[in-house]
Residue, then its C-alpha position, 0 to 999 in steps of 0.5 A: x901284415x903291418x907293412x900291408x895295411x892298405x894292400x887289397x889282398x890283406x884286408x880281411x886277414x887284418x880284421x881277423x888278426x886284430x881280433x886275435x891280437x887282443x886275446x893274447x895281449x893280457x896273457x903277454x902282460x902277465x908273462x912280462x910282469x912275472x919276469x919283472x918287466x914292470x918298468x916298461x909296461x906302465x905306458x903300454x898298459x895305460x894305452x890299453x886301458x884307454x881303449x879297454x876301460x872296463x877290463x879289471x885285469x888290465x887295471x890290476x896289471x897297471x896297479x902291480x906294475x906301478x907298485x913294483x916300480x916303487x910308485x905305491x901312491x900312483x898304484x893306489x890312485x890307479x885303483x881309485x881311477x878304476x873304481x870311479x870309472x866302474x861306479x860312474x859308467x856302470x854303477x858297480x864296485x870293483x870285483x873282490x880281486x881288485x879290492x884285495x890287490x889294493x889292500x895288499x898294496x896298502x900293507x906292502x905285502x911281500x907276495x907282490x914282489x917278484x922272486x930274486x931269481x926271476x928278478x935277475x933273469x928279468x934284468x938280464x933279458x929286459x930291453x926297453x921297447x918303444x911304445x907301439x904305434x897304430x898301423x892304421x891311419x884312422x885308428x878310431x871310429x864311431x860305431x852304433x852298438x847295442x849294449x847289454x848289461x846283465x846282472x846275475x843275481x843269487x838269492x835264497x831263503x832266510x838263513x841260506x849260506x850265500x857266501x858258500x854259493x859264491x864258489x859256484x857262481x862261475x857256472x851261471x857266468x859261463x852260461x851267460x857268456x856263452x849265450x851272448x857270444x853265440x848271438x854275436x856279442x863281444x863280451x867286453x868285461x865281466x865284473x863280479x856277477x855283472x856281465x857286459x856284452x856289446x852287439x855291433x862290433x867288431x862287425x856290424x849286422x843289420x839286426x844287432x839290436x834284435x840279436x841283443x834282445x834275443x840273447x837276453x831272452x835266451x839268457x833268462x831261460x838258460x839261467x832259469x834252467x839252472x835252477x832245475x838242477x840240484x843246488x850246492x846250497x839249499x834254497x838258493x836260486x839264480x836269476x838275471x836282471x838285464x838292461x839294454x840300450x843302443x848308442x854310439x861308442x868310439x872303437x879302436x883298432x882292436x874293436x873296443x869302446x874308448x872310455x870317454x865316449x862309451x859312458x852314456x850308453x853304458x850309463x843308460x843301460x846300467x840304469x835300466x838294469x838296476x831298475x829291472x826286477x829279477x828275470x826282467x829284460x828292460x830296453x831303452x828308447x833307442x833299442x825299442x825303436x829298432x826292435x819294433x815288430x820283432x819283440x813283444x813289449x810292455x811300457x814301464x815307468x820308473x824313477x832311478x835311485x838319486x834321480x828326480x825324473x822318471x824314465x820311460x822304457x819297455x819290458x821285453x815279454x817275448x821275441x817274435x820268431x822269424x820277424x823281419x828286422x825291418x818291416x816290409x810293406x809287401x802288400x802295397x802296390x808295386x811300382x816300376x818292376x814290370x820288366x823284372x816281373x816279365x823276366x821272372x814269369x818267362x823263366x817260370x814258363x820255361x820250366x813248364x816247357x822244358x819239363x826240367x828244373x830251372x833256377x832264377x836268382x833275383x839279385x840286388x842290394x838290401x832294400x832294392x825290392x827282391x821280396x816285393x818282386x817275388x810276392x808280385x810274381x806269386x800273386x800273378x800266377x795264382x793257382x797255376x803253381x804250388x809255392x813253398x818258401x824257406x829262408x836262410x837265417x843270418x846266424x845260429x846253430x844247426x842252420x845248414x838245412x833250416x831253409x829246407x825244413x821251412x820249405x818242407x813244412x810249408x809243403x806239408x801244410x796244416x796236416x804237418x809232416x805226417x801227411x807229407x810222409x804218407x804221400x811219399x810212401x806211395x813212391x818207390x823207396x818213399x819211406x827211406x826218402x822221408x826218413x832221410x829228409x827228416x833226419x837232415x832237417x830235425x824231424x823224427x826220426x833223428x838220423x843225422x845228415x844222410x849221405x843220400x840227402x840230395x837225391x832224397x830232396x830231389x825225389x821229394x820236390x819231383x813228387x810234389x811237382x808231378x801234378x802241378x808246377x812247384x815253385x820253391x822260393x829261397x830267401x836271403x840266400x847270401x846267408x846260406x851255408x855252403x852245403x845248402x848251396x851245394x844242394x840247390x846246385x844239385x837240384x838245378x842240374x839233376x831236377x826233373x819235372x815242373x820244378x822252379x827254384x826262385x832264389x833271392x840274394x844280395x851280391x855277396x853270394x857271387x863273392x862266395x860262389x863266383x860262378x853262381x851268377x853265370x847263365x846256363x841252360x838251367x839257371x840265370x840271374x836277374x839283377x834288380x836295379x834301383x827305381x827311377x826318381x819318378x817311380x820312387x815318387x809314386x811309391x812315396x805318394x802311394x804310401x803318404x797320400x797326395x797331400x804329402x809336403x812337396x819339399x819333404x817328398x823331394x828330399x826323400x826321393x833324392x835321398x832314397x836314390x831308387x831304393x824302395x826300402x830306403x824310401x819307406x824308412x825315410x818316410x817313416x822317419x819323417x813322420x815320426x821324428x825327422x831323423x837324418x838317417x833311420x837306425x834301420x838303414x844305418x845298420x844295413x849300410x854299416x854292415x856293408x862297410x864292415x865287410x871292407x878291409x881297413x884300407x878300403x874303409x879309410x879311403x871311403x871315409x876320406x872321400x866322404x869328407x870331400x863330398x858326394x863326388x870327388x876326383x883322384x887328385x883331391x882324394x890323394x891329397x888326403x891319403x897318407x903316403x903309404x896308402x897312395x900306391x894302392x888307391x887305384x886298386x881300392x877304388x876298383x874294388x869299391x866299384x865292384x862292390x857297388x859302393x862308388x861309381x866312376x862318373x868320368x875320367x878320374x871322377x867318382x861319386x858315391x853309389x848312394x848318398x846314405x853310404x857317404x853319410x854313413x862313412x862320414x859319421x863312422x869317423x871319430x870327430x877329431x879325424x873329421x875336423x883334421x881331414x876337413x882342415x887338410x881338405x880346405x888347405x888343399x882346395x885353397x891352393x889347388x882350387x883352379x885345378x880341382x874339378x871335384x864338388x866340395x859339399x859342406x857336411x855337418x856332423 
């Protein structure tokens, strides 16, 4: 797809293929080295090391290619460079394989030379290739990621043969890698018994820091479980020491941190890991700020080796199941949603009048107030209905019917599933219905997912709604699995009785199910729009009090642009440390930007350099020639995704000032400077014709 980098249809495919390319590159280099093509590999491998500095396999490739090219001194210097990077950035020595390669180069081991037959084949087939150029126009970007450094420790009683156990150390490494990847980590490097995982690329999530901590706690439990198995060497135990911190890295097109910018975050995480006791999970200040409320933490102080000052960090005792990524003030007064509340209540009354299931989807961006509206609706109907809730998780195994499980257990109440099953036994086929549902949601008896699950769920909800209206609230429906969405659509079409389905979702749901938002006799959609400036001001004053500084109030109202959650987080940031963009909001917006294709992201970054508003002529001046034919289609796509809005004619503005700030901050600093200079030159030449606003952005 190199010829279609900026084509809208190719955006998602490009992202996936970039990931696959990196996985195949190292194997390809191995094959080239085996064929004796070391002469043309040196420059290519050096470029790869620049964006993958901690891959010892690439370091070994470079050393071998240099040695076979007759550059023994350069090969040995390449080893020293690798060692300096690993020791300085991560506090570890190179793995035995790399050290053995260095020794083999020192003694000029004949085993390092290629065989004569292969050498002849290589000379016959080898054709020098020009260095590959980056297809992307802005190939590097700044990302906020959470780094997890896990050191798998092997310990034993006095006299235990630890050297013999090294042969079996692959098992805990495999377990650790699988746990981190299951939670969404990119395992960038495995060095000895040290494992490095990154959360936040190639795709950002709003809960990357929380995912990292959950993965570390699960890893601790998984390694402890290994100790219950018979060990090959008596008296030996496995443990893990983990350090976690969040910060900025520079990421290339293949989604890997570039060496010169990833050092700080890895150094901090490395110091935390080194200070951790066996089975400790230690997080730094930036991560602690992002996981408050989602984990149980204990403050710790320690003095790193070779340092004169102490470091303040937190030990993770446990994680809080089901905790929201961002704390919501759902009990605070609601402002500016009277019309939306009336819509929800009207849909509920329609269910009662029609005696048939009805579905209302409340749709809006993250932080717009969907959950708060649902809470206010629940309070408004009081005891007039029974309300049960299920939430769709963003990731995990066996999650398809997890929201159904939560709703069913919520309906069961304190007496549990047994009480609900007893109620069903009074119905026709009640026992079979109960067993079918139990098998699908993981309650005893386990029978897998039955073919008749959908009718069984319908019968359960109709039974619960037989005496009073039943309101089933499904939150975060944009994360739902396709089979679960099928279940909701089935209930909407076939459900009878006083059954009201209230679904909360972001606009991504319509992109997954284009027909979901269409109105029908049994379903409708309520789009929640931003609050007015006056309503946001009421919200902030309600939280902070009438004495809150007016200047700060105006700044928060302007920056929030109608998003209640944004206003709350900006207020909290002002009260704590006055940061420009709270980390919680940065994660939310970064997640939206990562759903764009590379051409759309680059266009948005260019627009961010221009300012909060811009026109097409100014934007075109900053785009490369190969991207200009597609600019109008990209602008249309960004409008549909509610990231920009057209103000007049060919003029646009960002839908939210924080989107502009996030897009600008995601650029590598050299790209910001280059585009800024290019913009200044264009404005100087075309200032009389340009009608766009040029904002000074300090980054």
